[in-house]
C-alpha positions as CSV (number, residue, x, y, z in Angstrom):
1,X,-4.9,-60.5,-7.4
2,X,-3.2,-61.5,-10.6
3,X,-2.9,-58.7,-13.2
4,X,-4.9,-58.9,-16.2
5,X,-4.0,-57.7,-19.7
6,X,-6.6,-56.8,-22.2
7,X,-5.6,-56.8,-25.9
8,X,-7.8,-55.4,-28.7
9,X,-6.9,-57.0,-32.1
10,X,-7.9,-54.4,-34.6
11,X,-10.1,-55.4,-37.5
12,X,-8.0,-53.6,-40.0
13,X,-6.7,-55.9,-42.7
14,X,-3.1,-54.8,-42.1
15,X,-3.2,-56.1,-38.5
16,X,-1.4,-59.4,-38.4
17,X,-3.9,-61.5,-36.5
18,X,-1.6,-64.6,-36.6
19,X,1.1,-62.7,-34.9
20,X,-1.1,-61.2,-32.3
21,X,-2.5,-64.7,-31.4
22,X,1.0,-66.3,-31.3
23,X,2.1,-63.6,-28.9
24,X,-1.1,-63.8,-26.8
25,X,-0.5,-67.6,-26.6
26,X,3.1,-67.2,-25.6
27,X,2.2,-64.9,-22.8
28,X,-0.7,-67.0,-21.7
29,X,1.7,-70.0,-21.5
30,X,4.0,-67.9,-19.2
31,X,1.1,-67.5,-16.8
32,X,-0.2,-64.1,-17.7
33,X,-4.0,-63.5,-17.6
34,X,-5.2,-62.1,-21.0
35,X,-8.4,-61.3,-22.5
36,X,-8.6,-60.7,-26.3
37,X,-11.3,-58.2,-27.6
38,X,-11.6,-58.0,-31.4
39,X,-13.2,-56.1,-34.1
40,X,-13.5,-56.9,-37.8
41,X,-13.7,-53.9,-40.1
42,X,-12.2,-55.8,-43.0
43,X,-14.5,-58.8,-42.7
44,X,-17.6,-56.4,-42.2
45,X,-16.6,-54.4,-45.4
46,X,-16.0,-57.6,-47.4
47,X,-19.1,-59.4,-46.3
48,X,-21.3,-56.2,-46.7
49,X,-20.0,-56.1,-50.3
50,X,-20.8,-59.7,-50.9
51,X,-24.4,-59.3,-49.6
52,X,-25.1,-56.0,-51.3
53,X,-25.5,-54.0,-48.1
54,X,-24.4,-50.4,-48.4
55,X,-21.5,-49.4,-46.0
56,X,-21.9,-45.9,-44.7
57,X,-19.9,-43.9,-42.3
58,X,-21.4,-41.1,-40.0
59,X,-19.3,-38.1,-39.0
60,X,-20.0,-36.2,-35.8
61,X,-19.8,-32.5,-35.6
62,X,-16.4,-32.9,-33.8
63,X,-15.0,-34.9,-36.8
64,X,-15.0,-38.3,-35.3
65,X,-16.5,-41.0,-37.7
66,X,-18.2,-44.3,-36.9
67,X,-20.0,-47.0,-38.8
68,X,-23.6,-46.4,-39.7
69,X,-25.5,-49.5,-38.4
70,X,-29.0,-49.7,-39.8
71,X,-30.8,-53.0,-39.4
72,X,-29.2,-54.6,-42.5
73,X,-25.7,-53.7,-41.3
74,X,-26.4,-54.9,-37.8
75,X,-26.9,-58.3,-39.4
76,X,-23.7,-58.0,-41.4
77,X,-21.7,-57.0,-38.1
78,X,-23.1,-60.0,-36.4
79,X,-22.3,-62.5,-39.1
80,X,-18.9,-60.9,-39.7
81,X,-17.7,-60.9,-36.1
82,X,-19.3,-64.0,-34.7
83,X,-19.0,-66.1,-38.0
84,X,-15.7,-65.0,-39.5
85,X,-13.4,-62.9,-37.3
86,X,-14.0,-64.8,-33.9
87,X,-13.7,-68.4,-35.3
88,X,-10.4,-67.4,-37.0
89,X,-8.9,-65.9,-33.9
90,X,-10.1,-68.8,-31.6
91,X,-8.8,-71.4,-34.0
92,X,-5.4,-69.6,-34.1
93,X,-5.1,-69.5,-30.4
94,X,-6.5,-73.2,-29.9
95,X,-3.9,-74.5,-32.4
96,X,-1.1,-73.0,-30.1
97,X,-2.7,-74.9,-27.1
98,X,-4.6,-72.1,-25.7
99,X,-8.1,-72.9,-24.4
100,X,-9.7,-70.0,-26.1
101,X,-13.4,-69.4,-25.7
102,X,-15.3,-66.9,-28.1
103,X,-18.1,-64.7,-26.7
104,X,-20.0,-61.9,-28.1
105,X,-21.4,-59.2,-25.9
106,X,-24.8,-61.1,-26.2
107,X,-23.5,-64.3,-24.5
108,X,-24.7,-64.3,-21.0
109,X,-25.4,-60.8,-21.2
110,X,-21.6,-60.2,-21.0
111,X,-21.9,-56.5,-22.5
112,X,-24.9,-54.4,-21.7
113,X,-25.4,-51.1,-23.4
114,X,-27.7,-48.1,-23.5
115,X,-29.3,-47.8,-26.8
116,X,-28.5,-44.4,-28.6
117,X,-32.0,-43.0,-29.6
118,X,-30.3,-40.7,-32.0
119,X,-27.0,-39.4,-33.2
120,X,-25.8,-36.0,-34.4
121,X,-24.0,-36.2,-37.7
122,X,-22.9,-34.0,-40.6
123,X,-24.6,-35.3,-43.8
124,X,-24.1,-33.4,-47.0
125,X,-22.5,-30.6,-45.1
126,X,-25.5,-30.1,-42.9
127,X,-26.1,-31.0,-39.2
128,X,-28.6,-33.9,-39.2
129,X,-30.2,-36.3,-36.4
130,X,-29.8,-39.8,-37.5
131,X,-32.3,-42.2,-35.9
132,X,-32.1,-45.6,-37.9
133,X,-28.8,-46.4,-36.1
134,X,-28.7,-49.7,-34.0
135,X,-25.8,-48.7,-31.7
136,X,-25.3,-48.3,-28.0
137,X,-22.9,-47.2,-25.3
138,X,-21.7,-50.1,-23.0
139,X,-23.0,-49.5,-19.5
140,X,-21.7,-52.7,-17.7
141,X,-19.5,-55.8,-18.3
142,X,-20.2,-59.2,-16.5
143,X,-16.8,-59.5,-15.0
144,X,-17.9,-62.6,-13.2
145,X,-18.2,-64.5,-16.5
146,X,-15.0,-63.2,-17.7
147,X,-13.1,-63.9,-14.3
148,X,-14.7,-67.4,-14.2
149,X,-13.2,-68.3,-17.5
150,X,-9.9,-66.8,-16.6
151,X,-9.9,-68.8,-13.3
152,X,-10.7,-71.9,-15.3
153,X,-7.7,-71.6,-17.4
154,X,-9.5,-70.2,-20.5
155,X,-8.8,-67.2,-22.5
156,X,-11.8,-65.1,-23.5
157,X,-12.2,-63.8,-27.0
158,X,-14.8,-61.0,-26.9
159,X,-16.4,-58.9,-29.4
160,X,-19.6,-56.7,-30.0
161,X,-22.6,-56.6,-30.3
162,X,-23.9,-55.8,-26.9
163,X,-27.4,-56.2,-25.2
164,X,-29.6,-53.1,-25.1
165,X,-32.2,-52.5,-22.5
166,X,-34.9,-54.0,-24.7
167,X,-33.0,-57.3,-25.0
168,X,-32.0,-56.7,-28.5
169,X,-28.4,-56.4,-29.9
170,X,-26.8,-53.1,-30.6
171,X,-23.5,-52.6,-32.3
172,X,-20.6,-50.8,-30.4
173,X,-17.4,-49.7,-31.2
174,X,-14.9,-52.6,-30.6
175,X,-12.1,-50.3,-29.1
176,X,-14.6,-48.8,-26.6
177,X,-15.8,-52.6,-25.9
178,X,-12.1,-53.3,-25.1
179,X,-11.9,-50.1,-22.9
180,X,-15.1,-51.2,-21.0
181,X,-13.8,-54.6,-20.4
182,X,-10.3,-53.4,-19.4
183,X,-11.8,-50.7,-16.9
184,X,-14.4,-53.3,-15.3
185,X,-11.6,-55.8,-14.8
186,X,-9.2,-53.0,-13.5
187,X,-6.7,-54.3,-15.9
188,X,-3.0,-53.7,-15.5
189,X,-2.8,-52.6,-19.2
190,X,-5.1,-52.3,-22.4
191,X,-3.2,-52.7,-25.6
192,X,-5.0,-51.4,-28.7
193,X,-3.3,-52.9,-31.6
194,X,-3.8,-51.2,-35.1
195,X,-2.4,-50.7,-38.6
196,X,-0.1,-47.9,-37.3
197,X,3.0,-47.6,-35.0
198,X,1.0,-45.5,-32.6
199,X,-0.7,-42.1,-32.4
200,X,0.8,-40.1,-35.3
201,X,1.3,-36.5,-35.2
202,X,1.0,-36.5,-38.9
203,X,-1.4,-39.4,-40.2
204,X,0.5,-39.8,-43.4
205,X,4.0,-40.1,-41.7
206,X,4.6,-43.4,-39.7
207,X,7.7,-41.8,-38.3
208,X,5.8,-39.1,-36.4
209,X,4.4,-41.6,-33.9
210,X,4.2,-40.0,-30.3
211,X,5.7,-41.7,-27.3
212,X,2.9,-40.1,-25.1
213,X,-0.4,-38.6,-26.2
214,X,-2.3,-36.7,-23.6
215,X,-6.1,-36.4,-23.9
216,X,-8.5,-34.0,-22.1
217,X,-10.8,-35.4,-19.4
218,X,-13.8,-34.8,-21.8
219,X,-14.4,-33.6,-25.2
220,X,-12.7,-34.4,-28.5
221,X,-9.2,-35.9,-28.4
222,X,-6.2,-33.9,-30.0
223,X,-5.7,-36.4,-32.8
224,X,-8.5,-37.8,-34.8
225,X,-7.0,-38.5,-38.2
226,X,-6.5,-42.2,-39.3
227,X,-9.2,-43.5,-37.2
228,X,-7.5,-42.4,-33.9
229,X,-10.4,-40.4,-32.6
230,X,-12.4,-43.2,-31.2
231,X,-9.3,-45.1,-30.1
232,X,-8.3,-42.1,-27.9
233,X,-11.8,-41.9,-26.5
234,X,-11.7,-45.6,-25.7
235,X,-8.2,-45.1,-24.1
236,X,-9.5,-42.3,-22.0
237,X,-12.6,-44.4,-20.8
238,X,-10.4,-47.3,-19.8
239,X,-8.1,-45.1,-17.8
240,X,-11.0,-43.2,-16.1
241,X,-12.7,-46.6,-15.2
242,X,-9.5,-48.1,-13.6
243,X,-7.3,-49.5,-16.2
244,X,-3.7,-48.7,-15.1
245,X,-2.1,-48.1,-18.5
246,X,-3.2,-47.8,-22.2
247,X,-0.9,-48.3,-25.2
248,X,-1.8,-47.8,-28.8
249,X,0.6,-49.9,-30.8
250,X,1.4,-51.5,-34.1
251,X,-0.5,-54.8,-34.9
252,X,1.6,-55.5,-38.1
253,X,5.0,-56.2,-36.3
254,X,6.3,-59.4,-35.0
255,X,5.4,-60.0,-31.3
256,X,3.1,-57.0,-31.3
257,X,1.8,-57.4,-27.7
258,X,5.2,-57.9,-26.1
259,X,6.5,-54.9,-28.3
260,X,3.7,-52.6,-27.0
261,X,4.3,-53.8,-23.3
262,X,8.0,-52.9,-23.8
263,X,7.2,-49.4,-24.8
264,X,6.9,-49.6,-28.6
265,X,3.8,-47.5,-29.1
266,X,1.9,-44.6,-27.8
267,X,1.0,-44.4,-24.0
268,X,-2.2,-42.5,-23.4
269,X,-2.5,-40.2,-20.5
270,X,-5.6,-38.1,-19.3
271,X,-5.2,-34.6,-18.2
272,X,-7.4,-34.2,-15.1
273,X,-10.5,-36.3,-14.5
274,X,-14.2,-36.3,-15.6
275,X,-16.5,-38.1,-18.0
276,X,-15.7,-39.3,-21.4
277,X,-17.0,-37.8,-24.7
278,X,-20.5,-37.6,-25.3
279,X,-20.1,-36.2,-28.8
280,X,-22.1,-38.9,-30.4
281,X,-25.2,-38.9,-28.2
282,X,-28.5,-37.0,-28.3
283,X,-30.0,-36.7,-24.8
284,X,-33.2,-38.9,-24.5
């Protein structure tokens, strides 16, 4: 079977989407099978501001933060990802001769998720149960749909949201969506591109990037600053689900994907085996 590379283009404004797409297109022209997964944090923040929707962050007891997705923010997320970020990436790829096909997790039930009934968070210094949050954890990926596009010479461009059990959309972290896709496809490598040269020992010092970051088989990862907590959880999930290699690398440099594949970034390794972190979920 031909090896598949999954690339996650970070939504951080610092990530050079044009360089990412140029690199993905070049690799595709050389016969590599690639899937591009994307977020859109910068687009989401800008659109939320324009529409007057408050943007809030939830911080779990273990210190890992994520977006608070109430019903208004869920609408913003869908508009920003499907209406702004995705068309931009698909257009960049198509202009380079790549047959890019844009999909959200809703299309064909591509990404299915279990809705999180409640989240534990620290609000105003106190542990709180948050229930007005439309998020979910991905439980399955329709690999047949993705493989069909790849076999047809297309390059899938995938983003949240996902489909919950009730058929309604739920937001899900784009890094974890990329991890779910990479794990389900048994990808040879998942490249998580971000606005840093890798996992930093000191989040304020780009020169402190680690060559290798080992994460425990469960529980909080060792580095959580600079938004790395969820990326490392995603990396662990991908590796535990069958992806061979995960690299967290710089999305600001020329040829960012090829640089990551060549070793410029942080390779993630899992100590032992076991389930991923459940820090965000409340049972039931």
